[in-house]
C-alpha positions as CSV (number, residue, x, y, z in Angstrom):
1,X,0.2,0.0,0.2
2,X,1.4,3.5,-0.9
3,X,0.2,5.0,3.0
4,X,3.2,2.1,4.2
5,X,6.9,2.4,4.8
6,X,8.8,0.7,2.3
7,X,11.5,-0.4,4.5
8,X,11.1,0.1,8.0
9,X,13.9,-0.2,10.1
10,X,16.1,1.4,7.3
11,X,14.0,3.8,7.1
12,X,13.6,5.1,10.5
13,X,17.1,4.1,11.3
14,X,17.9,7.0,8.7
15,X,15.0,9.2,10.1
16,X,17.2,9.0,13.4
17,X,21.1,9.2,12.5
18,X,19.8,12.2,9.6
19,X,18.1,14.0,12.8
20,X,21.7,13.4,14.9
21,X,23.9,14.5,12.0
22,X,21.3,17.7,11.8
23,X,21.4,19.2,14.9
24,X,25.6,18.7,15.3
25,X,25.0,20.3,12.0
26,X,23.1,23.1,13.6
27,X,24.4,23.3,16.4
28,X,28.0,24.3,14.9
29,X,26.0,27.0,12.8
30,X,25.3,28.7,16.2
31,X,28.4,29.2,16.8
32,X,28.8,33.1,17.1
33,X,25.8,33.1,18.8
34,X,27.5,32.4,22.5
35,X,31.8,32.6,21.4
36,X,30.7,35.9,19.8
37,X,30.2,37.4,22.7
38,X,33.9,37.2,24.1
39,X,34.9,37.8,21.0
40,X,32.6,40.9,20.7
41,X,34.6,42.0,23.2
42,X,38.0,41.3,22.2
43,X,37.8,43.1,18.7
44,X,35.6,45.7,20.6
45,X,33.5,45.8,17.7
46,X,30.0,47.5,17.3
47,X,26.3,46.2,17.0
48,X,26.5,46.3,13.4
49,X,30.4,44.3,13.2
50,X,28.7,41.9,16.2
51,X,25.4,41.3,13.8
52,X,27.8,40.7,10.8
53,X,30.0,38.4,12.9
54,X,27.5,35.7,13.7
55,X,25.6,36.4,10.1
56,X,28.5,35.3,7.9
57,X,28.0,31.8,8.5
58,X,25.1,31.6,7.3
59,X,25.8,33.2,4.0
60,X,27.4,30.0,3.0
61,X,25.1,27.9,4.7
62,X,22.1,30.0,3.0
63,X,24.0,30.4,-0.4
64,X,24.9,26.0,-1.0
65,X,21.3,25.2,0.2
66,X,20.0,25.6,-3.7
67,X,23.1,23.0,-5.3
68,X,22.9,20.8,-1.9
69,X,19.0,20.3,-2.5
70,X,20.0,19.4,-6.5
71,X,23.1,17.0,-5.8
72,X,20.9,15.3,-3.0
73,X,18.3,14.2,-6.1
74,X,20.6,13.1,-8.0
75,X,23.4,12.2,-6.1
76,X,21.8,10.3,-2.6
77,X,21.8,11.9,0.6
78,X,24.3,10.3,2.1
79,X,27.2,10.7,0.5
80,X,26.1,14.0,-0.4
81,X,25.6,14.4,3.8
82,X,28.7,12.5,5.0
83,X,31.0,14.9,2.4
84,X,29.5,17.9,4.1
85,X,30.0,17.2,7.0
86,X,33.9,16.1,6.4
87,X,34.4,18.9,4.7
88,X,33.8,21.5,7.7
89,X,35.9,19.9,10.3
90,X,39.0,21.6,9.0
91,X,37.0,25.0,9.3
92,X,35.4,24.6,12.7
93,X,38.9,23.3,14.3
94,X,40.8,26.7,12.7
95,X,38.4,29.4,14.4
96,X,40.2,29.0,17.6
97,X,42.9,29.9,16.2
98,X,41.9,33.3,14.9
99,X,42.9,36.3,15.9
100,X,42.0,39.4,13.6
101,X,38.2,40.1,12.2
102,X,38.9,40.0,9.2
103,X,39.7,35.7,9.9
104,X,36.5,34.9,12.2
105,X,34.6,36.4,8.6
106,X,36.6,33.6,6.2
107,X,36.6,30.7,9.1
108,X,32.8,31.7,9.2
109,X,32.3,31.3,5.6
110,X,33.7,27.9,5.6
111,X,31.8,27.1,9.2
112,X,28.6,27.9,7.6
113,X,28.5,24.8,4.9
114,X,27.5,23.1,8.2
115,X,24.0,24.7,7.4
116,X,22.8,23.1,3.7
117,X,23.0,20.1,5.4
118,X,19.0,20.7,6.1
119,X,18.4,20.5,2.1
120,X,20.3,17.6,2.4
121,X,18.4,15.6,4.6
122,X,15.0,16.8,4.2
123,X,14.4,15.2,0.8
124,X,16.8,12.2,1.7
125,X,14.5,11.0,4.6
126,X,11.1,12.2,2.9
127,X,11.6,9.7,-0.1
128,X,11.9,6.6,2.7
129,X,8.7,7.3,4.0
130,X,5.0,7.2,1.8
131,X,3.9,10.6,1.5
132,X,1.3,10.9,4.3
133,X,4.3,10.9,6.2
134,X,6.3,13.0,4.9
135,X,5.1,15.6,7.2
136,X,5.9,13.9,10.2
137,X,9.5,12.4,9.1
138,X,10.4,16.4,7.9
139,X,9.6,17.2,11.4
140,X,11.4,15.3,13.2
141,X,14.3,16.1,10.8
142,X,13.6,19.6,11.3
143,X,13.5,19.5,15.7
144,X,17.2,19.2,14.7
145,X,17.1,22.6,15.2
146,X,17.3,22.2,18.8
147,X,21.3,22.5,18.1
148,X,20.7,25.9,18.6
149,X,19.6,25.5,22.2
150,X,22.4,22.6,22.5
151,X,25.0,24.8,21.9
152,X,23.4,27.7,24.7
153,X,23.8,24.7,26.3
154,X,27.1,23.5,25.9
155,X,29.6,26.1,24.8
156,X,28.7,28.3,28.2
157,X,30.1,25.5,30.4
158,X,33.2,24.8,27.7
159,X,33.9,29.2,27.5
160,X,33.6,29.9,31.3
161,X,36.0,27.1,32.4
162,X,38.3,26.5,29.4
163,X,38.2,30.3,27.3
164,X,35.9,30.2,24.5
165,X,38.9,28.8,21.8
166,X,38.4,25.4,22.8
167,X,35.0,25.6,21.9
168,X,35.4,25.6,18.3
169,X,38.1,22.5,19.1
170,X,35.2,20.3,21.0
171,X,32.7,20.9,17.9
172,X,35.2,19.6,15.8
173,X,35.9,16.5,17.4
174,X,32.4,16.0,17.6
175,X,31.5,17.1,14.2
176,X,34.6,13.9,13.3
177,X,32.7,11.6,15.5
178,X,29.0,12.0,13.9
179,X,30.7,11.5,10.4
180,X,31.3,8.1,11.4
181,X,28.6,7.3,13.1
182,X,25.6,8.8,10.4
183,X,28.2,6.7,7.8
184,X,27.7,3.3,9.7
185,X,24.4,3.6,10.2
186,X,22.5,5.3,7.0
187,X,22.0,3.8,3.8
188,X,21.4,5.1,-0.3
189,X,18.9,3.7,-2.0
190,X,19.0,4.3,-5.7
191,X,15.5,4.3,-6.6
192,X,15.1,7.4,-4.2
193,X,17.4,9.7,-6.9
194,X,16.1,11.6,-9.5
195,X,17.3,11.5,-13.2
196,X,17.3,14.3,-15.0
197,X,19.7,16.1,-16.4
198,X,19.4,19.7,-16.0
199,X,21.2,22.8,-15.4
200,X,21.1,24.3,-12.3
201,X,20.2,27.5,-14.0
202,X,16.6,25.7,-15.2
203,X,16.5,24.5,-11.9
204,X,16.3,27.4,-10.2
205,X,13.8,28.4,-12.8
206,X,11.7,27.5,-10.0
207,X,11.5,30.9,-8.4
208,X,9.1,32.1,-11.7
209,X,6.5,29.8,-9.5
210,X,4.8,32.7,-7.6
211,X,3.3,30.0,-5.2
212,X,7.6,29.3,-4.6
213,X,8.4,32.8,-4.0
214,X,5.3,32.6,-1.1
215,X,6.6,29.7,0.8
216,X,10.5,31.5,0.8
217,X,8.6,34.5,2.3
218,X,7.2,32.0,5.1
219,X,11.1,30.5,5.2
220,X,12.4,33.7,5.9
221,X,9.9,33.9,8.5
222,X,9.6,31.0,10.5
223,X,12.8,30.2,9.5
224,X,15.5,33.4,8.9
225,X,14.2,35.2,12.1
226,X,14.2,31.6,14.2
227,X,17.8,32.0,13.3
228,X,18.2,35.2,13.7
229,X,16.6,35.5,17.1
230,X,18.2,32.5,17.9
231,X,21.9,34.2,17.6
232,X,21.0,37.6,19.4
233,X,18.9,36.4,22.3
234,X,22.3,35.4,24.6
235,X,24.0,39.2,23.6
236,X,20.0,40.8,23.7
237,X,19.5,38.7,28.0
238,X,22.8,40.1,28.9
239,X,22.4,44.1,28.0
240,X,19.0,44.0,28.6
241,X,18.8,42.4,32.3
242,X,22.2,42.5,32.8
243,X,22.6,38.8,32.8
244,X,25.6,37.3,33.0
245,X,25.8,34.8,29.7
246,X,25.4,31.3,31.2
247,X,21.9,32.4,32.7
248,X,21.7,34.3,29.9
249,X,22.4,31.3,27.1
250,X,19.6,29.6,29.9
251,X,16.8,31.8,28.8
252,X,18.0,32.1,25.5
253,X,17.6,28.1,25.3
254,X,13.5,29.3,26.0
255,X,13.3,30.1,22.5
256,X,15.6,27.7,20.7
257,X,14.5,24.3,22.0
258,X,10.8,24.4,21.7
259,X,11.5,26.3,17.6
260,X,13.4,23.5,17.0
261,X,11.8,19.9,18.8
262,X,8.2,21.1,18.1
263,X,9.1,20.8,15.1
264,X,8.6,17.3,14.4
265,X,4.7,18.4,16.2
266,X,4.2,20.8,13.3
267,X,4.8,17.9,10.7
268,X,2.0,15.7,12.7
269,X,-0.6,18.8,12.8
270,X,0.5,19.5,8.9
271,X,0.0,16.4,8.0
272,X,-3.7,15.9,9.8
273,X,-5.0,19.9,9.0
274,X,-2.7,20.7,6.2
275,X,0.3,23.4,4.9
276,X,-1.9,26.1,4.9
277,X,-4.3,26.0,8.3
278,X,-1.3,25.7,10.4
279,X,0.5,28.6,8.9
280,X,-2.2,30.5,8.4
281,X,-2.1,30.3,13.1
282,X,1.4,30.5,13.0
283,X,1.7,34.2,11.5
284,X,-1.1,35.3,13.8
285,X,0.4,34.5,17.0
286,X,4.2,35.3,15.7
287,X,2.1,38.7,15.0
288,X,0.9,39.0,18.9
289,X,3.4,37.8,20.4
290,X,6.6,40.3,18.5
291,X,3.5,43.3,18.5
292,X,4.5,42.9,22.4
293,X,8.2,42.2,22.4
294,X,8.0,45.2,20.3
295,X,7.4,47.4,22.8
296,X,10.5,49.3,24.7
297,X,11.3,49.7,28.5
298,X,9.4,53.2,28.9
299,X,9.4,55.8,31.4
300,X,6.8,58.9,31.6
301,X,4.8,60.8,33.9
302,X,0.9,62.5,33.6
303,X,-0.3,65.2,35.6
304,X,-3.5,64.2,38.1
305,X,-5.5,65.7,40.6
306,X,-2.9,65.0,42.3
307,X,0.2,66.4,41.0
308,X,2.4,64.7,39.0
309,X,2.5,60.9,38.8
310,X,5.3,58.2,37.2
311,X,4.8,55.4,35.3
312,X,7.4,52.4,33.5
313,X,5.7,49.9,30.8
314,X,8.4,47.2,29.4
315,X,8.2,43.6,29.8
316,X,10.4,41.9,32.9
317,X,12.8,39.1,31.8
318,X,10.0,36.3,33.2
319,X,7.3,38.2,30.6
320,X,9.8,38.6,28.2
321,X,10.9,34.5,28.3
322,X,7.4,33.9,28.2
323,X,6.3,35.4,24.9
324,X,9.6,34.0,23.5
325,X,8.9,30.5,24.2
326,X,5.3,30.9,22.5
327,X,7.2,32.4,19.8
328,X,9.6,29.3,19.7
329,X,6.7,27.0,19.8
330,X,5.3,28.9,16.5
331,X,8.5,29.1,14.7
332,X,8.4,25.6,15.1
333,X,5.1,24.9,13.8
334,X,6.0,27.1,10.7
335,X,9.5,24.9,9.9
336,X,7.2,21.9,9.1
337,X,3.9,23.7,8.0
338,X,5.6,25.5,5.2
339,X,7.9,22.4,3.9
340,X,4.3,20.4,4.0
341,X,3.5,22.5,1.5
342,X,6.0,21.7,-0.5
343,X,5.9,18.0,0.0
344,X,2.2,18.7,-0.9
345,X,3.3,20.2,-4.5
346,X,6.6,19.7,-5.2
347,X,7.0,15.9,-4.7
348,X,8.8,14.9,-7.3
349,X,11.2,18.0,-6.9
350,X,11.6,18.0,-3.3
351,X,15.9,18.7,-3.4
352,X,15.5,21.5,-5.9
353,X,12.7,23.4,-4.1
354,X,12.9,22.9,-0.5
355,X,17.0,24.0,-1.9
356,X,15.6,27.2,-3.4
357,X,13.0,27.7,-0.2
358,X,15.4,27.5,2.2
359,X,17.5,29.2,0.9
360,X,15.4,32.2,1.1
361,X,15.0,31.2,4.6
362,X,18.8,31.4,5.2
363,X,19.6,34.6,3.3
364,X,17.0,36.2,6.1
365,X,18.7,34.7,9.0
366,X,21.6,36.1,7.5
367,X,20.1,39.5,6.7
368,X,17.8,40.3,10.3
369,X,21.0,40.0,12.2
370,X,22.8,42.5,10.6
371,X,19.5,44.0,10.6
372,X,19.4,44.1,14.1
373,X,22.6,45.4,14.7
374,X,22.8,48.3,12.3
375,X,19.2,49.4,14.1
376,X,20.8,49.1,17.6
377,X,23.6,51.6,16.0
378,X,20.7,53.5,15.0
379,X,18.0,54.2,17.3
380,X,19.4,52.9,20.7
381,X,17.1,50.7,21.5
382,X,17.6,46.8,21.5
383,X,13.5,45.8,20.9
384,X,14.2,47.4,17.6
385,X,14.7,43.8,16.7
386,X,11.0,43.1,17.5
387,X,9.5,45.4,15.9
388,X,11.6,44.6,12.2
389,X,10.6,41.3,12.6
390,X,6.8,42.1,13.8
391,X,7.4,44.2,9.8
392,X,7.7,41.2,8.3
393,X,4.9,39.4,9.8
394,X,2.4,42.2,8.4
395,X,3.6,41.0,4.5
396,X,2.8,37.6,4.9
397,X,-0.1,37.7,6.9
398,X,-1.4,40.3,3.8
399,X,0.2,38.0,1.3
400,X,-1.6,35.0,2.8
401,X,-5.4,36.2,2.8
402,X,-4.8,37.5,-0.7
403,X,-3.5,34.3,-1.5
404,X,-5.2,31.4,0.4
405,X,-7.6,32.6,3.1
406,X,-10.6,34.4,0.2
407,X,-11.1,30.9,-0.7
408,X,-11.9,28.4,1.6
409,X,-12.2,27.4,4.6
410,X,-8.7,28.2,7.7
411,X,-9.0,24.7,9.9
412,X,-11.1,23.3,6.7
413,X,-10.3,19.9,5.2
414,X,-10.7,21.1,2.0
415,X,-8.7,24.5,2.1
416,X,-5.7,22.4,0.0
417,X,-7.8,21.8,-2.8
418,X,-9.0,25.4,-4.2
419,X,-8.2,26.6,-7.7
420,X,-5.8,29.2,-7.6
421,X,-6.8,31.9,-7.9
422,X,-5.8,33.8,-11.7
């Protein structure tokens, strides 16, 4: 039957070991989110320079996603994933020997290749499962985003005990061990390869499809925003609430952990209710959270009948963390639902389309930290980062309303079967 897994033992082994590999890759990709703080002090960087430092690995991890997705279609995910991880090991190790700003930027470009693992594992894992289970499988694999939280748990401990230079060395050793485990417990099925000889340029013509562009916009929020905030939050807690780096990283993980782990739940919900329904509610929850997070710490005075009274409006650390936790859950569900769109609409070309959409999400994760830093330098308001995100979510809500919501039920079973607008 089409709803049954053909090789369950191999399929689940591939899913588990691929999720482990993606978790480690994401942990490495987010490394600057923690070690960037002492590096910023060491090099006396401003907020814009700091944003560029954190975003540099995200750039290459994004740009490589399209060719990686296409190579996965042609060569199979096993060889592409193993090669990708092995290539990053020397660069990760060399990070500990960098001393100048340009050293970190150049090495960061090579370390960032680890971020391309998503567009390899997504089609690799999906093809081991029937279509009605692909949302769940891709959601479980996507839970490897929790590598961001692992980084926030592990890196501060190493940093405080031994200094930041040991973090890249430990991460290089972990990546090397992961390459070996992945190769031993993963499998290859020639039937999963897409036998076509189209050029990269030909496959990139998918960007002319309005639906692909729309999915890119959605993913630039739920994934790009997740990456950007995961990188930005540790230093935000340190600067806004005066916490030490260990406590700041722990609280920042309250956003990163659900934003990664619960992606699997988002996959299940997307299989059950449809990609459209889940994405629509994800965007509204994100809009509300970002509206509240955008409000800066404010003191004001008013004249009353008894004299002048002063008031303070602003989120304390507990309310802020609670809102970030909810936002992380919303982003987790959204990351899964966007890729359910892809498996529904482009099942014959998952690798290439997931690479394009992943590229858009990754570029969002690259651009946003730089803009966060620039806005911080320009306005002096830390919450300006959330103001920017709030505006981006508005764009997606309006776009989704005009292209999808007006056509049918928000939570109905037939919302994906309605004809596209002309």
